[in-house]
N, C-alpha and C positions, 0 to 999 in steps of 0.2 A: 390357650386362653380364649382366643377369638371364637373357636368352635363352641365353647361353653356358653358364651354370651349370645351367639347367633341364634340359638334355639329358644331363648327366653323372650317373654313378652316385653314390650317397650317400657311398661311401668316398673318392671324389675330393674332395668338398666338405669332409668332416669328418675325413679322415685325411691324405691326400696333401698338400693345400694347407697345413694347419698345420705338417706336418713340413718342407716346403720353406721355409716362413717362419721356422721355428726354425733351420733349417740356414743360411739366408742372414743372418738378423738375430741369431743366437745370441750372437755376441761382443758386440754392442751390448746385448742384454738382460742378459747376464752382467755387463757392466761397470756398467750402471745398478743392478742388484740389489746388486752389491758395494759401490757407492758409497752406496746407501741404508743398507745394513747397517753400513758403516763410520761413517756419519754418526750413526746411532742409538747405536752403541757409544760414540762420542766424546761424545755428549750424555749418556749414562748415566754415563760417567766424570766429566764435568763436574758433574753433579748430586751424585754421591757426594762429590767433592772439596769442593764448596761446602757441602754438608751437614756434612761433617767439620770444616771450618773454622768454621762457625757453632757447632757443638757444642763445639769446643775453646775458642773465644772466650767463649762463655757460661759454660763451666766455670771458665775463668780469672777472668772478671769476678765470678762469685759467690764464688769462693774468696778473691779479693783484697778484696772488699767485706766479707766476714765477719770478716777479720782486724782490721778497724778501723783507725783512724789511728795513726800512729807518734807 
């Protein structure tokens, strides 16, 4: 394999082959990147919702404990 690439110009190794790889595997790469971005967005939404829930529960608990017993 090394001998095949040794006789080729630099632009074949560094331009043409990566372009062909992106053309062939572009859909796969795009779907993987989309999945990762979707997963990160869902994780961010989860963290925000859990943080909001903890904030509301703490606020409710401190306000109910400050009222005292009935």
